[in-house]
Every structure is written in C-alpha cells, then in structure tokens.
C-alpha positions as CSV (number, residue, x, y, z in Angstrom):
1,M,-0.6,15.9,17.9
2,S,-1.8,13.5,19.9
3,V,-3.4,10.3,20.2
4,E,-7.4,9.4,21.8
5,N,-7.4,8.3,25.5
6,I,-8.1,4.4,25.9
7,K,-9.4,3.0,28.9
8,A,-8.3,-1.0,30.0
9,F,-11.3,-3.1,30.6
10,S,-10.6,-6.5,33.2
11,I,-14.0,-8.4,32.7
12,I,-14.6,-11.0,35.6
13,G,-17.7,-13.0,36.0
14,H,-19.5,-16.4,35.6
15,K,-19.0,-18.5,32.5
16,K,-22.8,-18.4,32.1
17,R,-22.7,-14.9,31.9
18,L,-19.8,-14.7,29.0
19,D,-22.1,-15.0,25.9
20,D,-24.0,-12.1,27.0
21,V,-20.6,-10.0,27.6
22,C,-19.2,-11.0,24.2
23,V,-22.7,-9.7,22.2
24,I,-22.3,-6.3,24.1
25,L,-18.9,-5.5,23.7
26,G,-18.8,-6.9,20.2
27,R,-21.5,-4.4,19.1
28,S,-20.0,-1.9,20.9
29,K,-18.1,-1.4,17.8
30,S,-15.2,-0.3,20.3
31,F,-13.8,-3.3,21.9
32,Q,-10.3,-4.6,21.3
33,P,-9.7,-7.9,23.2
34,D,-6.2,-8.3,24.6
35,E,-4.5,-11.5,26.1
36,V,-5.3,-12.3,29.5
37,S,-1.6,-13.3,30.5
38,N,-0.9,-9.8,29.7
39,F,-2.8,-8.5,32.7
40,Y,-2.4,-11.3,34.7
41,S,0.4,-13.2,35.3
42,D,-0.7,-16.0,37.2
43,M,-3.3,-18.1,35.0
44,V,-2.4,-21.4,36.4
45,G,-5.8,-23.8,36.3
46,F,-7.4,-21.4,33.6
47,N,-8.1,-22.6,30.4
48,R,-9.4,-21.0,27.2
49,A,-13.6,-20.6,26.9
50,A,-13.6,-21.4,23.2
51,S,-10.4,-23.1,21.3
52,Q,-11.6,-22.1,17.6
53,N,-14.3,-20.0,15.8
54,V,-16.7,-22.7,14.4
55,F,-18.6,-19.7,12.6
56,S,-15.4,-19.6,9.7
57,E,-17.0,-22.4,7.6
58,P,-20.0,-21.2,7.7
59,M,-18.8,-17.8,6.6
60,A,-16.7,-19.4,3.9
61,R,-19.6,-21.1,2.4
62,I,-21.2,-18.2,2.3
63,S,-18.9,-15.9,0.6
64,S,-17.7,-18.3,-2.0
65,V,-22.0,-18.2,-2.8
66,M,-22.0,-14.4,-2.7
67,K,-18.8,-14.7,-5.0
68,I,-20.4,-16.8,-7.3
69,L,-23.9,-15.0,-7.6
70,S,-22.0,-11.6,-7.9
71,I,-23.3,-10.3,-4.8
72,E,-21.0,-7.4,-3.3
73,P,-20.0,-8.5,0.2
74,R,-21.4,-6.1,3.0
75,Y,-23.6,-6.1,6.2
76,I,-27.1,-5.2,6.5
77,H,-29.4,-4.5,9.6
78,T,-31.4,-7.5,9.9
79,K,-34.7,-8.1,11.5
80,K,-35.1,-8.3,15.4
81,K,-37.0,-11.8,15.3
82,F,-33.7,-13.1,12.6
83,K,-31.9,-15.1,15.5
84,P,-30.9,-18.5,13.7
85,N,-28.7,-20.5,15.4
86,Y,-25.2,-22.1,14.3
87,E,-27.0,-25.4,13.2
88,T,-29.3,-23.2,11.3
89,I,-26.8,-20.9,9.3
90,D,-24.6,-23.8,9.0
91,D,-27.1,-26.2,7.7
92,Y,-28.0,-23.1,5.1
93,S,-24.6,-22.4,4.2
94,K,-24.2,-26.1,3.1
95,R,-27.9,-26.3,1.1
96,L,-26.9,-23.0,-0.5
97,L,-23.6,-23.8,-1.6
98,N,-24.5,-27.4,-2.7
99,K,-26.8,-25.4,-5.4
100,V,-25.2,-22.7,-6.6
101,Q,-22.1,-24.9,-6.7
102,S,-23.8,-27.0,-9.0
103,W,-24.6,-24.5,-10.8
104,E,-21.2,-23.0,-11.3
105,D,-20.2,-26.4,-12.1
106,K,-22.1,-26.4,-14.9
107,R,-21.2,-22.8,-15.9
108,A,-17.5,-23.6,-16.1
109,S,-18.6,-26.9,-18.3
110,L,-19.7,-25.2,-20.9
111,Q,-17.7,-21.8,-20.7
112,E,-14.5,-24.3,-21.2
113,E,-16.9,-26.0,-23.9
114,Y,-17.6,-23.1,-25.4
115,N,-14.1,-21.6,-25.8
116,E,-12.9,-24.8,-26.9
117,C,-15.6,-24.8,-30.2
118,K,-14.7,-21.4,-30.4
119,R,-10.9,-21.3,-30.7
120,A,-11.5,-24.4,-32.8
121,R,-13.8,-22.7,-35.2
122,E,-11.4,-19.6,-35.3
123,E,-8.6,-22.0,-36.5
124,T,-10.8,-24.0,-39.1
125,S,-11.9,-20.4,-40.3
126,H,-8.1,-20.2,-41.7
127,F,-8.9,-23.0,-44.5
128,V,-11.9,-22.5,-45.8
129,S,-10.5,-21.2,-48.7
130,I,-8.5,-24.1,-49.8
131,D,-8.9,-24.6,-53.8
132,A,-8.5,-28.5,-53.8
133,N,-10.7,-30.6,-53.2
134,I,-9.5,-31.7,-49.8
135,E,-12.6,-33.8,-48.6
136,E,-11.5,-36.2,-50.9
137,L,-8.1,-36.8,-49.3
138,L,-9.2,-36.6,-45.7
139,E,-11.0,-39.9,-46.7
140,M,-7.4,-41.8,-48.3
141,D,-6.6,-44.3,-45.5
142,Y,-3.0,-44.0,-46.5
143,V,-2.3,-40.0,-46.4
144,K,-2.5,-37.8,-43.4
145,A,-3.5,-34.5,-43.6
146,V,-1.3,-31.8,-41.4
147,F,-2.9,-28.2,-40.5
148,G,-1.2,-25.5,-38.9
149,R,0.8,-22.5,-39.1
150,I,4.5,-21.6,-40.3
151,P,6.5,-18.6,-40.6
152,K,6.7,-16.6,-43.3
153,E,10.2,-16.5,-43.7
154,N,10.3,-20.4,-43.6
155,L,8.3,-20.5,-46.7
156,K,11.2,-20.2,-49.1
157,K,13.2,-22.8,-47.8
158,L,10.3,-25.4,-48.8
159,G,11.7,-27.6,-51.6
160,T,15.1,-26.4,-51.2
161,E,17.9,-28.9,-51.3
162,N,17.6,-29.2,-47.2
163,Y,14.2,-29.2,-47.1
164,N,13.1,-32.0,-50.0
165,M,9.4,-31.8,-50.8
166,D,8.6,-34.5,-53.4
167,Y,6.6,-36.5,-51.0
168,I,4.4,-34.0,-49.8
169,E,2.0,-31.8,-51.2
170,F,1.8,-28.4,-49.1
171,I,-1.4,-26.4,-49.7
172,P,-0.9,-22.6,-48.0
173,C,-4.5,-21.0,-47.1
174,K,-4.2,-17.6,-45.3
175,E,-1.7,-15.2,-44.4
176,E,-2.4,-13.9,-40.8
177,G,0.4,-11.3,-39.6
178,S,3.9,-12.9,-39.7
179,Y,2.5,-16.5,-40.2
180,V,0.7,-18.6,-43.1
181,W,-1.9,-21.2,-41.9
182,A,-0.9,-24.2,-44.5
183,V,-2.0,-27.5,-44.8
184,Y,0.0,-30.4,-46.1
185,F,-0.8,-34.2,-47.1
186,V,1.9,-36.9,-46.7
187,P,2.0,-40.5,-47.0
188,I,1.3,-42.0,-43.8
189,T,4.5,-44.1,-44.0
190,M,6.5,-40.9,-44.4
191,Y,4.8,-38.9,-41.7
192,D,7.4,-39.1,-39.2
193,K,10.3,-38.0,-41.6
194,A,8.0,-35.1,-43.0
195,E,6.9,-34.1,-39.1
196,R,10.8,-33.8,-38.5
197,L,10.9,-31.4,-41.3
198,F,8.3,-29.3,-40.7
199,S,9.6,-28.8,-36.8
200,R,13.1,-27.4,-38.3
201,L,10.7,-25.1,-40.2
202,Y,8.7,-24.2,-36.7
203,F,6.1,-25.2,-38.3
204,E,3.1,-25.2,-35.5
205,K,0.2,-27.6,-36.0
206,S,-3.7,-26.6,-34.9
207,T,-4.6,-27.4,-31.8
208,F,-8.0,-29.5,-33.0
209,G,-6.1,-32.0,-34.1
210,D,-6.7,-34.2,-36.8
211,M,-9.7,-32.9,-39.5
212,D,-12.0,-35.7,-40.3
213,E,-14.7,-33.7,-42.8
214,A,-14.0,-30.6,-45.2
215,P,-13.0,-27.4,-43.1
216,E,-15.7,-25.7,-44.7
217,K,-18.0,-28.2,-43.4
218,R,-16.5,-28.3,-39.9
219,Y,-16.9,-24.8,-40.2
220,K,-20.2,-24.5,-40.3
221,R,-20.8,-27.0,-37.7
222,L,-18.7,-26.1,-35.1
223,K,-20.4,-21.9,-35.9
224,A,-24.0,-23.7,-34.7
225,D,-22.2,-25.7,-32.0
226,V,-20.7,-21.9,-30.8
227,E,-24.6,-20.8,-30.9
228,K,-25.9,-23.2,-28.9
229,L,-23.7,-23.3,-26.5
230,K,-24.1,-19.4,-26.2
231,S,-27.8,-19.9,-25.7
232,K,-27.2,-22.4,-22.9
233,L,-24.1,-19.6,-21.0
234,D,-26.7,-16.9,-21.5
235,Q,-29.6,-19.6,-19.8
236,I,-27.4,-20.4,-17.0
237,N,-26.3,-17.2,-16.5
238,E,-29.7,-15.2,-16.9
239,K,-31.0,-18.3,-14.1
240,I,-27.7,-17.8,-11.6
241,A,-28.4,-13.7,-12.1
242,D,-32.3,-14.2,-11.4
243,Y,-31.7,-16.4,-8.2
244,A,-28.9,-13.9,-7.3
245,N,-31.7,-10.9,-7.5
246,E,-33.9,-13.0,-6.0
247,K,-32.2,-14.1,-2.9
248,E,-29.7,-11.8,-2.2
249,K,-31.2,-10.2,0.9
250,K,-31.3,-13.5,2.8
251,I,-28.1,-14.5,1.8
252,L,-26.9,-11.0,3.1
253,S,-29.1,-11.7,6.3
254,Y,-27.2,-15.1,7.1
255,Y,-24.2,-13.4,6.5
256,T,-24.3,-10.8,8.5
257,K,-25.7,-13.0,11.3
258,A,-22.9,-15.2,10.8
259,S,-20.1,-12.8,10.5
260,E,-22.1,-11.3,13.7
261,Y,-22.0,-14.4,15.6
262,N,-18.3,-15.2,14.8
263,L,-17.0,-11.7,15.8
264,F,-18.8,-12.7,19.4
265,L,-16.3,-15.6,18.9
266,T,-13.6,-14.3,18.6
267,I,-14.4,-12.0,21.6
268,R,-14.7,-15.5,23.6
269,T,-11.6,-17.0,22.3
270,H,-9.7,-14.5,24.1
271,A,-11.4,-15.4,27.5
272,M,-10.3,-17.6,29.9
273,E,-12.0,-20.1,32.6
274,R,-11.5,-22.0,35.1
275,G,-14.3,-23.5,37.3
276,N,-17.6,-21.9,36.8
277,S,-15.8,-18.1,36.2
278,F,-14.2,-16.5,33.3
279,V,-11.8,-13.3,32.7
280,L,-11.5,-11.4,29.7
281,T,-9.4,-8.2,29.5
282,G,-9.4,-5.5,26.7
283,W,-8.9,-1.6,25.5
284,M,-11.5,0.6,24.4
285,S,-12.1,4.2,23.4
286,E,-12.9,6.6,26.4
287,K,-15.8,7.9,24.4
288,K,-17.8,4.4,25.2
289,A,-15.9,3.4,28.2
290,D,-18.6,4.4,30.7
291,S,-21.5,3.4,28.9
292,I,-20.4,0.2,28.0
293,R,-19.3,-0.7,31.6
294,R,-23.2,0.5,32.9
295,R,-24.4,-2.2,30.5
296,L,-22.2,-4.7,31.5
297,E,-22.4,-4.0,35.1
298,K,-26.3,-4.6,34.4
299,I,-25.6,-8.2,34.0
300,E,-25.7,-11.0,36.8
301,S,-22.3,-12.3,38.5
302,V,-20.3,-10.0,36.6
303,E,-17.6,-6.9,37.4
304,V,-15.8,-4.9,35.4
305,S,-12.5,-2.8,36.4
306,V,-11.7,0.2,34.1
307,S,-8.8,1.9,34.3
308,N,-6.8,4.5,32.5
309,A,-4.4,3.2,29.3
310,K,-1.9,5.8,30.8
311,D,-0.9,3.6,33.8
312,E,-1.1,0.5,32.2
313,L,2.0,1.6,30.0
314,Q,3.9,-2.0,30.8
315,L,0.4,-3.5,28.8
316,N,1.4,-1.5,25.6
317,P,-1.7,0.3,25.2
318,P,-3.2,0.3,21.9
319,V,-3.0,3.5,20.1
320,K,-5.6,5.2,18.4
321,L,-4.4,8.4,16.3
322,K,-6.2,12.0,16.3
323,N,-5.8,14.8,13.9
324,N,-7.5,17.7,12.6
325,P,-8.5,17.5,9.0
326,L,-6.0,19.6,7.7
327,T,-3.0,17.2,8.7
328,R,-5.0,13.6,8.7
329,P,-4.2,12.9,5.0
330,F,-0.4,12.8,6.3
331,Q,-1.4,10.0,8.9
332,F,-1.1,7.9,6.0
333,Y,2.8,8.3,6.1
334,T,2.9,7.8,10.2
335,E,1.2,4.7,10.0
336,M,3.8,3.3,7.1
337,Y,6.2,4.1,9.8
338,G,4.3,2.5,12.3
339,V,2.0,4.3,14.8
340,P,3.6,6.1,18.4
341,K,3.3,4.3,21.7
342,Y,0.9,5.4,23.6
343,K,2.5,7.7,25.6
344,E,5.2,8.3,22.4
345,I,3.9,11.8,20.4
346,D,2.2,11.8,17.4
347,P,4.5,13.1,14.3
348,T,1.5,13.5,12.4
349,A,1.2,17.1,12.6
350,F,5.4,17.9,12.3
351,I,5.6,15.4,8.7
352,A,2.3,17.4,7.5
353,I,4.3,20.5,8.2
354,T,7.9,19.6,7.3
355,Y,6.7,17.5,4.4
356,F,4.4,20.1,2.7
357,T,7.0,22.9,2.7
358,L,10.0,20.8,1.5
359,F,8.0,19.2,-1.0
360,G,6.8,22.6,-2.0
361,I,10.7,23.9,-2.3
362,M,11.7,21.0,-4.5
363,F,9.1,21.1,-6.7
364,G,8.1,24.7,-7.2
365,D,6.4,25.2,-10.3
366,V,2.9,27.0,-10.4
367,G,1.8,24.7,-13.8
368,H,2.8,21.1,-12.3
369,G,1.6,21.7,-9.0
370,L,-2.1,22.3,-10.3
371,C,-0.8,18.6,-12.7
372,V,-0.4,17.0,-9.2
373,I,-3.3,18.4,-8.1
374,L,-5.5,17.2,-9.9
375,A,-3.7,14.0,-10.3
376,G,-4.2,13.3,-6.5
377,A,-8.0,14.7,-7.0
378,F,-8.2,11.6,-9.3
379,M,-6.5,9.1,-7.2
380,W,-8.6,10.1,-4.0
381,F,-11.6,10.6,-5.5
382,N,-12.2,7.8,-7.9
383,R,-9.5,5.2,-6.7
384,K,-10.0,6.0,-3.1
385,M,-5.9,6.0,-2.5
386,A,-4.7,7.3,0.3
387,I,-1.6,8.5,-1.7
388,G,-4.3,11.1,-3.4
389,K,-4.9,13.3,-0.4
390,I,-1.6,13.9,0.4
391,L,-0.5,14.8,-3.4
392,M,-3.3,17.6,-3.3
393,P,-2.2,19.6,-0.4
394,C,1.6,18.9,-1.9
395,G,0.6,20.2,-5.3
396,F,-1.0,23.5,-3.7
397,S,2.4,23.9,-1.9
398,G,4.1,23.6,-5.4
399,M,2.5,26.1,-7.0
400,I,3.0,28.4,-4.1
401,F,7.1,28.3,-4.3
402,G,6.3,27.9,-8.1
403,A,5.3,31.2,-8.1
404,L,8.0,32.6,-5.8
405,Y,9.7,31.3,-8.5
406,G,8.1,32.4,-11.0
407,S,8.3,29.2,-13.1
408,V,5.2,28.1,-15.1
409,F,5.0,25.2,-17.1
410,G,8.9,25.7,-16.8
411,F,9.1,28.8,-17.9
412,E,11.0,31.1,-16.0
413,N,9.7,33.9,-16.7
414,G,6.0,32.6,-16.2
415,M,5.4,35.2,-13.7
416,D,6.6,38.4,-14.8
417,W,3.5,39.7,-15.6
418,F,2.2,39.7,-12.3
419,Y,5.2,41.0,-10.4
420,K,6.3,43.4,-12.6
421,G,3.0,44.1,-14.7
422,I,0.2,44.5,-11.3
423,L,2.7,44.5,-8.3
424,H,5.5,46.9,-10.2
425,M,8.4,45.4,-9.3
426,K,11.5,44.9,-10.8
427,E,12.2,41.5,-10.9
428,K,10.6,38.4,-9.3
429,P,11.2,37.4,-5.7
430,I,13.4,34.6,-6.3
431,E,15.8,34.1,-9.5
432,V,16.4,30.1,-9.4
433,M,18.8,30.1,-12.9
434,S,21.3,32.9,-11.3
435,P,24.2,31.9,-9.9
436,E,24.1,34.1,-7.2
437,F,20.9,31.9,-5.4
438,T,22.4,28.9,-5.9
439,S,24.9,29.7,-3.4
440,K,22.7,30.9,-1.2
441,L,20.2,28.1,-2.5
442,L,22.8,25.5,-0.5
443,L,23.4,27.6,2.2
444,L,19.3,27.9,3.1
445,T,18.8,24.1,3.0
446,V,21.7,23.7,4.7
447,G,20.0,25.6,7.3
448,I,16.3,24.5,6.9
449,G,18.5,20.5,7.9
450,M,19.6,22.3,10.8
451,V,16.9,24.0,12.4
452,L,14.8,20.9,11.6
453,L,16.5,18.5,13.4
454,C,17.3,20.6,16.6
455,L,13.2,20.8,16.5
456,A,13.4,16.6,16.5
457,M,15.5,16.9,19.2
458,C,13.8,19.1,20.9
459,L,10.6,16.3,20.2
460,N,12.7,13.4,21.4
461,I,13.3,16.0,24.8
462,Y,9.2,16.1,25.4
463,T,8.6,12.6,24.9
464,S,11.2,11.4,26.9
465,I,9.9,13.3,29.3
466,R,6.4,12.1,28.8
467,Q,7.2,8.7,29.6
468,G,9.4,9.4,32.0
469,N,12.9,8.8,31.0
470,V,14.6,12.1,32.2
471,G,18.2,10.9,31.8
472,K,17.7,10.2,28.0
473,A,15.6,13.7,27.8
474,I,19.1,15.3,29.0
475,F,21.9,13.3,28.0
476,D,21.3,11.3,25.0
477,T,22.5,12.3,21.4
478,S,19.1,13.4,20.3
479,G,18.5,15.2,24.0
480,L,19.4,18.3,25.9
481,C,23.2,17.7,25.5
482,G,22.5,16.8,21.7
483,I,20.8,19.9,21.1
484,V,24.1,21.7,23.0
485,F,26.4,20.1,21.3
486,Y,25.0,20.3,17.8
487,G,23.2,23.3,17.6
488,M,26.6,25.6,19.4
489,L,28.8,23.7,16.5
490,C,25.9,24.7,14.0
491,A,25.9,28.2,15.5
492,G,29.4,29.0,15.6
493,L,29.8,27.6,11.9
494,A,27.3,29.8,10.7
495,G,28.6,32.9,12.1
496,L,31.8,32.0,10.0
497,I,30.8,31.5,7.0
498,V,27.4,34.0,6.8
499,F,27.9,36.8,9.2
500,N,31.9,36.4,9.2
501,T,31.5,36.2,12.7
502,N,33.5,34.1,15.4
503,L,31.7,32.5,18.3
504,F,34.4,30.1,19.1
505,S,36.2,31.9,22.3
506,L,37.1,29.5,25.1
507,P,33.9,29.3,26.7
508,Y,32.0,28.8,23.9
509,I,34.0,25.8,22.9
510,L,34.0,24.3,27.0
511,V,30.3,24.7,26.8
512,I,30.5,22.4,23.4
513,V,32.7,19.8,24.8
514,I,31.2,19.5,28.2
515,A,27.7,18.5,26.1
516,F,30.0,16.0,24.6
517,I,31.3,14.4,26.8
518,L,27.8,14.2,29.2
519,M,26.8,12.5,25.6
520,F,29.9,10.0,25.8
521,L,28.8,9.0,29.6
522,R,25.2,9.4,28.7
523,E,24.4,5.4,29.5
524,P,25.2,5.6,32.9
525,L,23.9,8.9,33.5
526,S,21.0,7.9,32.3
527,K,20.8,5.2,34.4
528,L,21.5,7.4,37.3
529,V,19.3,10.3,36.8
530,N,16.3,7.4,36.1
531,G,16.9,6.1,39.8
532,D,18.9,2.6,38.8
533,K,21.3,1.0,41.3
534,D,22.7,-0.8,38.6
535,W,24.2,1.9,36.6
536,A,27.6,1.5,36.8
537,P,29.3,-0.1,33.4
538,E,30.8,-3.7,34.2
539,S,34.4,-2.8,32.8
540,W,34.9,0.8,32.5
541,G,37.5,0.2,30.1
542,G,35.2,-1.9,28.0
543,F,32.8,0.9,27.9
544,I,35.2,3.8,26.8
545,L,36.7,1.6,23.7
546,E,32.7,1.3,22.8
547,N,31.7,4.2,23.2
548,V,34.8,5.5,21.8
549,F,33.2,4.2,18.3
550,E,29.7,5.0,18.7
551,S,31.0,9.0,19.3
552,I,32.6,8.4,16.0
553,E,29.5,7.3,14.5
554,V,27.5,10.0,16.5
555,L,29.7,12.5,14.8
556,L,29.1,10.9,11.1
557,S,25.4,11.2,11.5
558,Y,25.1,14.9,12.8
559,V,27.3,15.9,9.4
560,S,25.3,13.3,7.0
561,N,21.8,14.7,7.9
562,T,22.5,17.9,8.0
563,M,24.5,17.1,4.4
564,S,21.3,15.3,3.1
565,F,19.0,18.3,3.2
566,L,21.2,19.5,0.3
567,R,19.3,17.3,-1.8
568,V,16.6,19.8,-1.4
569,A,18.7,22.7,-3.2
570,A,19.8,19.8,-5.9
571,F,16.0,19.4,-6.6
572,V,15.5,23.4,-7.1
573,L,17.9,23.3,-9.6
574,V,17.6,20.2,-11.6
575,H,13.9,20.8,-12.0
576,A,15.0,23.8,-14.0
577,G,17.9,22.3,-15.9
578,M,15.0,19.6,-16.8
579,M,12.7,21.9,-18.2
580,Q,15.7,23.1,-20.2
581,V,16.5,20.2,-21.6
582,V,12.6,19.9,-23.2
583,F,12.8,24.0,-24.6
584,T,16.0,22.4,-26.2
585,L,14.3,19.9,-27.8
586,A,10.7,21.7,-28.6
587,E,13.1,24.1,-30.5
588,T,15.1,21.9,-32.3
589,S,12.0,20.0,-33.1
590,G,10.1,22.6,-35.6
591,S,7.2,24.7,-35.7
592,I,5.0,21.6,-36.2
593,G,6.6,19.4,-33.4
594,Y,7.4,22.5,-30.9
595,Y,4.1,21.3,-29.0
596,P,4.1,18.4,-29.0
597,V,7.3,18.0,-27.6
598,M,6.5,20.8,-24.7
599,V,3.5,18.5,-23.2
600,I,4.6,15.9,-23.6
601,G,8.6,16.9,-22.1
602,N,6.5,18.6,-19.7
603,L,3.8,15.3,-18.8
604,L,7.3,13.6,-18.0
605,V,9.2,16.2,-16.1
606,C,6.3,16.2,-13.9
607,A,5.9,12.8,-13.4
608,L,9.2,11.9,-12.8
609,E,9.5,15.1,-10.8
610,A,6.3,14.3,-8.2
611,L,7.4,10.6,-7.8
612,L,11.6,11.1,-6.8
613,V,10.3,14.1,-4.8
614,S,7.8,12.3,-2.9
615,I,10.2,9.4,-2.1
616,Q,12.6,12.0,-1.2
617,V,11.0,14.2,1.2
618,L,9.7,11.0,2.7
619,R,13.5,9.9,3.1
620,L,14.5,13.1,5.3
621,E,11.4,12.5,7.5
622,Y,11.8,9.4,7.9
623,Y,15.7,8.6,8.2
624,E,16.7,12.3,9.3
625,M,14.2,13.3,11.5
626,F,11.8,10.3,12.8
627,S,15.1,8.6,13.6
628,R,15.9,11.3,16.6
629,F,12.5,11.2,18.4
630,Y,10.6,8.4,17.0
631,S,10.1,4.7,17.9
632,G,6.8,3.8,16.3
633,E,6.9,0.6,17.8
634,G,3.2,0.8,19.1
635,R,0.4,-0.7,17.7
636,P,-3.1,0.5,16.8
637,Y,-6.3,0.0,18.2
638,E,-8.5,-2.0,15.8
639,P,-11.5,-2.9,17.7
640,V,-13.6,-6.0,16.5
641,K,-17.0,-4.5,15.0
642,L,-19.2,-4.9,12.0
643,S,-19.9,-1.9,9.8
644,L,-24.2,-1.9,8.9
645,V,-25.1,-0.4,5.9
646,K,-29.0,0.0,5.2
647,N,-30.2,-2.9,2.3
C-alpha cells in the first residue's frame, strides 16, 4: 500500500545547452516535465523556450503513410549514424506522402468504381431472365422502361380499381425475400402518372438508373468490367504491399527519429528562458534520479537541484503506484477512481482483499466461479483487457465460497460427496437455503459492513497523520471520534441483538455523547490543533445551525453505509433463487429440453450475476469505504518516453 519515491528536478543553465539537457531527459524514460511557474513564483521576464512542436506535422504525415501501407506504428532501434535533422525529416515525409497518397487516391477511385460496377451487375442479374424481346422495347422512342423491386404483398393491388394498369406493361422477373424484382413499360406521356402510382405501392427504382441495352447483354458487359477492375485493384494493392515490405524499415526509422525529436521538443516547450539562461523543472523516479543528475551536471554551465517529493507536497507531485503481483490487478480499480496524492495511502491492497472476499461471498458457486476464471483468462490473454486479470482471482474466490455453500452450477448438494463421503461430515458447512441461515446471514453481512467501515476510518486516521492533519485524524467523522462514536454504537447494538447483553451504561453513553460533540465541533477544533490562528467561526450561531443539519446527514450516512452491506446477503440468496427458477424450467421442459435449458440457464445466471456482483461490490468499495479515507485527487506519474522494439 505504497507509492514509489519521486524526486523533484530543477535544472538551470545556458540556453545553448538546453537541447543537450532535453536529449538526456528524454532518453532517460523517467522524466515528467512540469510547468516552471509551479516551482517558481517570480517568472517576470521569462519566455517559453519553444512555443510549438514543429515535428508534429512530419509525424502526422508519416503516420498517414503507415496507415495506407498497413505498417504497424512502432519505434525501432536505428543506426547511430542515422541523425536526420528537421529539414530532412520534413522533406522526406512530404515526398513519401505525395507518392503513397497518389496510389491511395487511385486505389480509392478504383475501389469505388469496382463497388458501383459490382452493385450494378448484381441488380442487373435480377432482370436477365425476362421472357420478352426487351431490346426492341428499349429502343422505342416513346416508351420508358423502369427497373426496380416491389414488395410482394403489393403485387395483388396492381390492376385493381385504385391502381389502373391499362397504360402500363408490368413484367415480374425474380423473387428475392419479401420483394419481387420487376420492370414496367409506360408511354413517356404517362410516365409521371405511372411513377405516382408505383410510389404508392413502394416500388423502389434500381440504382443504375435507365437501361439502354438488354439486361443479359448488360450483365455480361458488367461482369467483364468487374473482372477488369478487380485485376487493376489487385495490381495496385500488390504494388503498395511490395513498397511497404521494401521501405518498412526506412519508414519506421524516420518515424522513430521524428517521434524522438518530438519527445525532446515536448520537454523543451516546458522550459523557460530569460537572456542566455533557461530553467526546466519536472519529476523523476528515485531509481534513476542520481545517475541522470550526474549526467546533467557533466554538461558545461548546467546546474541541477534535486529534492524529495515528500518535501514538495505543495507542488502536487505525481504518483506512481507500487504493488505486488497479487494485488496489482486491482490497481485498475484504484486508477479508475483516481490515483492518490503523494502522501495519501494507496488503497490497492485494501480493495484487493475486500473485493476478493465480498465477490466470493456474493458469487459463491464452484461451477460459476470456474466459468468466471476462464472468461477472465480469455479477456486478458486474448484481448489484454485489464478487467480479465481481476475476474480470475474473483472467480477463484467464488469457487472457495461455493465449496463452503456446497453449490456447483446451482446444485446446492453438489459438494455432498466431498463433505459426507470424504470428510464424513453430517452436512455441508453452510446451508444457504435454510431459514435459520437467512437471519444469521443478514446479521453477518451488517457486521462485515461495520468492521470494514471502522477499518476505513482507521485508514483515514493513518492517512491524515501522514499528511500532517492531526485535527482531521482526531475530530473528523471518519477520524478517532468517528470510530469511537460509530464503533461503540455498533458494539452496543450487537450486544443487545446478538448476545442479549446491554452495554449502554451511563459512562458508555457519556463517551458516545462526548465523541459526537467533538465531531460536531470538528472544524474549529481541527484548526486549533493544527495551529491555525484563525480557528474560530465568524458566527457561532450560524456555525451551530449549519452543523445541526450536517450532523443529521452524518448520522444518516452511518446508517445508510452500514445497511448497504445487506446487498451482500441479498445476492447470496438471489443466486440460489435464480437457480431454482432454472431447475423448474428445465424440469418442465421434459427429458429432451432438460439439458439445453440447464446449460443456457446456467450461462445466463453466471453472466448476469458476474456483472451485477462486480458492479455492486465496486459500489461498496467506492461509496461506502473509499469516501471515508481516500480522495483520489492525485496525478499519475507519466514520464515522456519512447518504447523501442527490435526490428
């Protein structure tokens, strides 16, 4: 539950050496530049060393070329002698784009022509079987032919009283689905009237427009045209592919260098200059800080100041989370909420343990847990989805609790062979469907909620002390007073309900009341303890009135946060209930439908529950626990770097 140590860098030197500094910092893969004005308040007379990044345009051109050539963007190791300047890269990117873009334009034009010709051929094929001397009809000057399709159900309307066809020759050609392809001939003088008639029948004209030759002849011509265009497309595609294979390494070399210079210039744009001097500030991981500092100090007229980020909290240092392999998958949830501030606790380990446990309790089924593991493995190894790494341990947790419940693919006695046959137990450890267990489960989940909320308050105390906010650690509603008030109330209620013991003696109640009063006065008391001279509120009357309403909200939050954990019990019971529905449907489906219904039902229940449980547990983490000890208002450590690969 920690973050990596970060060092603050402040670099001052002669502006002629700024490029050398940017190269070292850029190649370190560990430097995150920051605004100089965040480090120094007096910046009068300073100007930016670089106002814009000139390499962005060449990079965009080369990226466009790689997209056309289907070259995967990546950075490769280049020869040491390969050091093109901006003019060389800019000129190469322009020439390269002009050349490749001309091929792409030609290919796009051919592709469009090919698609249009293919579509016309497809539509023409519907009229090839016309049993009429259509060529003579097409040659008539005073008759117009209209090709298209009409819904089947509208054919019967033709020739009726409302759809007079005396002046129209209608020839159906081919049925296709719910449509009939057809052609009708009409005198040119009656064309407008015919068009209105057929529009009411939802007649759709062919996209190729007027046909000036027999369909069969047109089809043969279009077929030949399609083959010619396909041959031309293949030729230009082959030409582009050959060029990509031949020039890939060179293009990637220029892309890498342009990206590298772009990175150096990105760092340079954060530097400030005045006269012949420059100032550059930023952050670096502790692992590389000393070696990079020594390299920078070897540059003539360059001075480097390095300090610990923990001593520069006012600058809001970036944060790099550091977790072990077991908890690292759950870092995804931490980052989704927001990274911690530099001296704020990293909740990844906390969320890993609690999420793993709560998911298993709510999703207890050996078979379904195995399915979740397999789904998570597929999502991670095949799709590199971060959620997949979380689902795998969660599925394992579901299998553990499923074994305790004795549930395997919804069969609540699926583990009896193990408990009764091997362990010789009278019954499985937990009988989910028994009425006695339901009341215990409700109390147990509320108890889990109480413990987790108290633990979240303890984490808040620890974080507040680390950040030097002793007042918050003591008087906050999630501080020491909050734990005393909430914990003693919970302990007292547990004594009455579970153990039939009354802990609410006068001294016990007095401690609770004192804790509540201190929380009520938390704002002025926190300021007083933290050494703030202006600790008293402007108006005590207004302060008391405002805090009365806030106190009511705090009390309601204690109750609502605790009761929210009842959803844990609800999902334990929902699983058994949903599977009973599946069993009932399977049994009513007969011997043939039993197994298909069981398989489909299990898959649906597994998928639905996995989704709902994942969301509900995450809700408990974020709203009930994180809200008490974690702000997530930090900024991530994102050093500028290139990841080179072997070509």
